[in-house]
N, C-alpha and C positions, 0 to 999 in steps of 0.2 A: 503491497501499500503506500504509496505514495505521501509522503511529508505536506502538508496545505503550505505554499506559501508564508512566508508570515509580511502582513502589511507594510506599506512602506513608511505611513505616517506612525503607529509603535516604535517600531522600528527608531525612527528614530529620535518619540518619546523618550526611549531608555536610554540612547547612547546621549542622550541631553539632561540624564537627570543623574546619567551617573560619571558625566562629565560637573555637572553642579556640586556632586557630593566631592567628585575630587579637590573642587575648587576652595568646599569650607574644610576638611579637613587641612589641607593645603596653608590655610589664612588663620584657622583652632591652632598650628604647631608654629605655624608663624610668631603670635600672642604667643605662646608659651616659652617659645626660645626668647621672646625680647620682655618675656617677666624675669625668664631667670638670669640673665645678663643683667639684667639694672639690681639683680641680688645675689649678682658672682653666684649664681649656682650654675657650676659648667660643667655638669651632665647629659647635656646632650649632644649628640652629633646628628647634624643632619643642618639638608638647606648649604647653597653656596656661603653665607652669611656664615654658619655654623661649620663648615669645614678652616674659611679663614679664620674665626677665632682660637678652632682644635690647635690652629699651626702655632696662633702666638703663645695660648693655654705652653704646651710642649717647650716652646724655643726660653717661654720665661722659668719653668719647672727646671729644667735643663742649664740654666744658669745658673741659677737659686740653688739645686739641689745636687745635679750633678758634677762633680768636677769631672777637666773635659780628658784629663786621662785613665779614669774606668771609665772605659770604653766596652765593656758587657754588659754593663746595663744600660751604656746611649745604645748598644746594637740590640737588647731585651726589648725596650722599649719600640727601637723605629720597626722591625721584625715585625711589633701587634699594629702595629698602626697600618702595613702594608695586610696584612691579614685583613684587618676593617676595611681597606678600601678595593680590596680580593670580594670581598663580602659583596657590597656594594653593587661592582661593577659587575656581578653575577647574574646581580636584579636590574641591572639595568647600563649596559658597557658606551652609551656615546651619553655621560656627564662633565660637559666640562673641567666642572670644579672636581672630581673627582679625582679625574686623569693629571688635574693643576698637583693636587692635594700626594696623591702617588708619587709622582716627579720628584717631590722635593722632599719627601722622607728618600729617598734611593739615593738623591745628592746629599742629604746630610749624613745618612749611617756607613757606621764604621767599615762595613764590612756588606757590602751591597754582596749580591748574588745577581749579580750582572744575567749570568748563562741563565741559569732558572728563568727569568727577568722574560728574556729572549723566546723561550722556548712560552712560556704566557701569552706570549705577542704574536709569537704562531698558530696556535689555539685560537686564540680572538679571531686569528684573521680566515685560519681553517674554516671557522661558526658564519662570517659576516666577511666576506670579500674585499666589503665595500665600507667596511665602519672605517672613516677618516680620521673617526681620533684617534683609533690603532695605530693607521697607519703616521698622523701627524706625530702619536708620540714614538712611538720607533724610535730606541736612541741611540745610533749612531755614531750616535759622538762619546757615550759608554764609551766606546768601544777603539776606539781612535787608541795608537798606542803612546802619544805624546800624554796622551791623560791618564792612560793607566792608575789609580794610586796605590804608593807599593805596594801596601797592605794586599791589594787585590792580582800578585802577579800571574792568578790564573784566569783570569778573564779570557770569556771567547775571541780568537783575533776572527773580528766581522769586515770585509774588503768593505771595499765601493765598487767594483767588479762584483762581490758575492752580493752587495744587495738589487746591484746592476740585472743579473743571473736571474735572483728574486719574485724582482718585476718582472722580468720577464715570464715567467712562468704563472705565476699569479694574473699575465694577461692572459697568458694565451689557453687556461680557464673561464675567461670571463673577456672577451674580449673589448668592450664596451666598459672598464672596470675602470674609474673616473679615475677614483684615488689612486690606484695602480698608476696611473698614468703620469697623476699629477707628482708622486716620488716620484716616478725616474725624470722628471726635469727636474728635480733637485738631487738628486745621483748623477746624470750624463755629466748638471752643469762643474758638480766636484769631484767625475772623473779628470778631464776636459784638466781641468783646472791644474788638478792635482800629475796630470804627466804633461800639457804639451810645450813646457820646458826641457822635457828626454828625448820626445819623437820628435821624427824625421818632419817635415811639411805634408809630406805622401803619406806619414802613418796620420798623421793628427783629421788628412783628407777622407783617411778610412775607416778610420771608424770614426765618421759624423757622416759617412756613405753609407754606414752597416748602419746606423740607427732610422738611415729615409728608407731604407732595403724591409725596415721590420718594420714602420708605421705603416708603409707601403703596399706589402702586404696585407695586413691590416683591412688596409682601406679595400681593396679588391676583392678581397672576402668576400665584405659588407662597404661597400660606400655611405651608408647614413648612419652610422653611428660614432659620433660626435664628438667623444671625449678624443677619437686619433683624430679626427683634425684639428680640434683643438693643441695636441700635442705635433700635429705638422705644424702648425702653426710656429708656437711656440720655439719649433725645432728652426725656421727660419729666421726664423727677427735674431737666435739665438747665435745663427754661424754666422750672421753680418755683423754684431755688435761686436762677441769673442772675439772674433781676426785673429780663429784657428784658422781657421779657413777660407785659398779664393769666394769668397763669397758672389762672384757672380756667374760665374760655369752653373757655377752649383743652383742658383735661382733656376736657368736656362734648364736645366735638365728637371726639375722641378714641375716645370710649365709645361715643358711637353709631360711629363709624367699624368701630370691634372691634368692635360689635353685625352690625353689616350682613358682618361679610366672615366673620360666625359663622355667622348665617343661611345661607350659600351652602355655608359651609364646616363644618359641626357638629362633624366628627368632631376635626378639628383638634385636635394637644396643644397648642401654643404660642397659638394664637386661645384656647382655652379659658382657658391658663391669666394670657393676659392683660386678659382681661375680668375675671376674681377683682381683680384689684389694684388694674386702674382703680374696676371699681366700687365696693368698699370704702373710694378714694383718695377718691374723688368723693363717695359717703356723711358722709366723718368732715369734709371740707372746707366740706359741705352745711350739716353740722351738722341732720341730719333728726330725725326726731320720735322718737316710741318706735317708734313699731307701721310707718313708714316703714323707721328702722335695721334695724329686726329681717326685714321681708321682702326686702330689697338681703342679709341676711346668709344666709336662708332658701334665697336665687335663686343664690348660692355653693356652700351646701355642696352642690346638687345639684352644680354644675359641677364639682366638687370629686370627687363621685362618683362621675360620672362618667370622672375621670378618672384613678382609680383605676381603671376597666375596661379602659381605650384601652393607658395608659401604665402596664405593671406595675410594667416595672422603677421607677421611684421613687413604687407605692404608699402607701407609706410615711408619705414627703412629707405628700401630696396628705392621707393622714385626718391628719396630726399637724393638722396645717392647722384641718381642718375639727371637730378639738375644742379648737382654743385660744379663749379668751376670745373674742378677738374674733367665732367663729364662732359661740361654742353661745346660745343662745336662754336668754331672759330669760325668767321665770316669768311669765304672766301677770295 
């Protein structure tokens, strides 16, 4: 027997009542916390203000009651705080203040177990690979050789190259994982900055070319993936600004690559958007004569007209671009 579908109005009403109950609980908890704070009763530990207050309480307690040389006591106290944040994150792994507090605890702990922490992070990413809170928290700085505390020489050796492979693995499982693509921008910039003084110009070019090959493979697989197009756009900007490679040949090649993709996917919004941007940039860098420049502007104007038809939600944006001085044809 099929279950009778629920009435949409009753579903909406139940959802609203649940939300109102949550608001009432929040307001009651906030009122209770503020009263406890006025009474200097620090026995509660929730809300953003509470995490900050807890940090202040622990800092003052350690300064007044625990000698700096008493590392075991400090370690025990901070370890309890790690367990507390673990329990909080188990309930909701997307809370800024809890992640901030956890980071502070581990950075002040005499003997932080960064290896275990890395395992916790990977476990959370396996559960939700797009959780940008976890990606943002991923403490690669803790594994840098120069930042390792003498008390913890056993810290795992995590390299920028390893982090690049980590993001590649996550992207291969979910091509549209925006958090992984965003983290990859940080790691790729770090990789280039670390190596550009030791690599030859041809080696640097190979590193950049390999990255473009990766994102193009994704775009050919599914040209509608917005995060991959964002990464492609970022990569072009990085290649131009970093000065690690000769940018003009790279841009020419990418214009050709996007044009080839456009031939197979003529109705893909992101492909047309990238083609407009790349063609105009190339025309600007090459210093084309007036006739050639107007030809590029005309082609881009036609693409923007098509975009207004395909992507109606952004019709005004494309219309403004088409009317801009950059695209307006000058009188012949």
